[in-house]
N, C-alpha and C positions, 0 to 999 in steps of 0.2 A: 232751684227746684230740682230734686233728684228724680230722674225717671226710672221707673221699674221696668226691666226688660220683660217683654211678653213671651211667655212660653209657647212653643209650637205644639199644636194639638196632634197627638198620635192618631193616625187613621188606620183602622183595621180593615184590610182588604178581604173581600169574599174569597172563598176557596177557588172559585172559577177564575177570578181576576188574578189571583196569585199564581195559579197554574199557567195562565196565559203569559204573564210577565216572565216566568221561569222559562217557558218555551221560547219566547222571543230572545231572552239572554243566551240560550243555547244556540239559537240560530245565528245571533250576532257573533258569538264565539267561533262558529263554524264558517263564518263568512270568509275569513282569511284562507282557511283550508279550501273552501269551495272555489275561490278565485284561483288559487294555485293549481287546483285540479283541472281548471278550464284551460290552462296554458298548455297547448299541444307540445309534444316532444319534437325534437329536431326532425325535419322531414327526411324520410328515407328515399333515396333516389338511385336508380340503376343507370349507369352510364354505359351505353352500348356503342361499339365501333364495328361497322361492317367491314369485311376484308375479303380479298381473294388473292392470296399470296402462295405461290408454289415454292416450297423450301428446296433449294438447290443442293446438290451434292457438295459436301465439305464447305458449305457457305452458311454458317449459322444465322438465324433470323433473330434479331433483338426485339423482344416484345415489350413495349412500354404501355402497360395496361391503362394508366391514368394520364398519359400524355404530359408528363412533367419533365421529360428529357432524360429520364433515368431508365436503364434497362431493368425490368422487373423479372423477366424470364428469358431464357435462350432456347429456341427450338432449332435443333440441329439434325442434319442428315449425313451420317458418316458412311463413306464408301471406300472400300479397298479391294484391289484386284491383284491376284498373283497367278502364277501359272497353274496352280491346282484348284482355283476357284475364286469366288467373290463373296464379300460380306457387305451387307447393307443394314444400317440401323438408324432408327429415328429416336431421338431422346429429347427430354425437356429438363433443363437445368435452371437453377435460381441462385442469386446471391445469398449470402448469410442473412438469416432472418425471414426469408421467403421460403415457400415450399410448394411441392406438387403432391397431390393426394394419390395414395395408392397403397400397395402392400409389398412386403418382402418376398422376393422370389428365391429360388435355390442358389442363384449366383449374384443377381442384381435386384435392386428395387424396381418394381414394375408399376408404372403409372396406370391408374384406373381409367378405363374408358367408360365414362358415365353416360347413362341414358338421359334424354331430355326430361326435365321435371324432377331430377334428383336434387335433394338438398345438399348444399355445400356449406359447412363441412358435413361429412357423411360417415362419421365414426371410423374413419380410417386415418392412417398416419400421413403426415406431410413430410416430404423428403427434400432436402436442400441440394445435395449433389445431383448429378445427372440421373434422371429416372428413365428407365428404358420404356419406350412405347412399342416399337416393333423391331424385330431382328429377323433377317432372312439370310441364310447361308447356303451357297451352292458349291458343290465340289468337295474335295478332301481337305478341309480346313478345320482344325479344332475338333469339335463334335460332329461336324458334317462328314457324311460318308457317301459321296456321289449324289444322293438325292437331296432335294431342297429341304431345309430345316427351318422351322419357324419358332419364334419366342415372342412373348409379350401379348398384351391385351388389345393391341391396336392393328393387328394384321387384318387387312380387308375390313376395316371399320369405316362406316359412312356416317358423317355428322354425329360424332360422339364428342364428349366434353371432358376437358381436363379440369379438375378441381384445383383452384389456385388460392394460395394465402400469401399476402404481401404486406409491406409496411408503407404507410403514408405518414410522415412526420412522427415516426416511432410507434404508431398505433396499427393494429392488425386489421386488415380488410380482406374480404373474400371476393373471388371472381371466378370466371371460367373462360376457356378458350375452346372454340369449336373447330375440329379438324376432321379430315377424311384421309385415310391412308390405304392405298390399294397396291396390290402386287399382281402383275400379270405379264407373261412373256419376258421373264427375267428383268422386269422393270418395276421399281418401287416409286410410287408418287405420293408425296405428302403435301396436303393443301390446307392452309389456315383460312377459314371462311368467316370468322368473326370472334369478338371477345367482349367481355363486359365485367364491371365490378360494382360493388355496393359502396355508396358513399359514407354510410354510417359504420364506424368502427365496430368490429366483433359481431356484426349483424349477418346472419346466413343469407345466402343467395340461392336462387333456384336455377339450375342449369337450363339454359335456353331462354330464360326470361330476359327480354330486351328493353322493357320499359315499365313504368308504373311507379306510383308513389303510395306510401302508406302513412296516414296521419291518424292518430287516435283522438277522439273527441268524447266529451261527456255526453251520453245520449239522454233522451228525454225520460227514459225509464228510471234513470238514477234520480232525476229531478222529482218524479212522482213519488219515489220511495221516501225521500227526505221530507217532502211536503206532507205526506200521509203520517209520518212519524210526529210532525209538529201538531197535526190535527187542528189547525186553525186556518181561516181564510186570509190572514194577513200576508203582507208582501215581503217581510224582512227575510224569512227563510228562503223564499223564492228568489229574491234578489241575490242572496248569497251564492246561488247556483249560476248566476250570469244569464246568458241568453236562453238556455234551456228552461230555466225557471221562469223567465219573463213570458215565454210563449205559453207555459201552463197557466200563469196568472191571468194573461189576457183572455184565454178561453174561459176561465172561471168567471171573469168579469162580464163577458159577453153572454154567458149562459149557454145551454145546449143548442146545437144547430137546429134550425126550423126545417 
């Protein structure tokens, strides 16, 4: 006996049902995107090291910003004395690839003395060779003519910040070093009082900021926008948003607060 296959009956959906299915399909397609959006970016973290180091004459200080055993910057105090006078200078240098933020001077690159709260980088150049911080000349030497001569942005600067750029595994990171440089009674004193860097490559850092993390999350407002566009009380679109969507769905299920 030969069986005749039964033909499936075509069902015509109402416009409202068809629209609901279309909206659910859109929400399902967005689910992958929604889940990806909920994955937070790598956590940005500032690593701060307190310090109190007086930079000695002709004895450079090697600054290892991220404590990996490599010198990222050199802070030096040059001193020379002759019969006609003395020259004192404080400078910041860096290996190839690293740099100190500042501007070109008439004879040398001048390291910027940044205020607390300044963004680094700050639309200034980064210099790799020695950047002059402070220069004091007494006597008849070079441009000095008996009276004391000053150059640089760091003379008598208290708790100012060096803007720093350096490499970690070939990628650029930004940081700062806080110093005070004072000149009085023919004595120049340079003191390093702390330094920090940002762990995320190419992410700016704020001078003086010593802690804090920044993590981006999808907020509940975004969940409400998508659910309103679906215009349905179902859960598929809300689930596509993850935890923010679930919180909205639970409140809808519970109804308005009494």
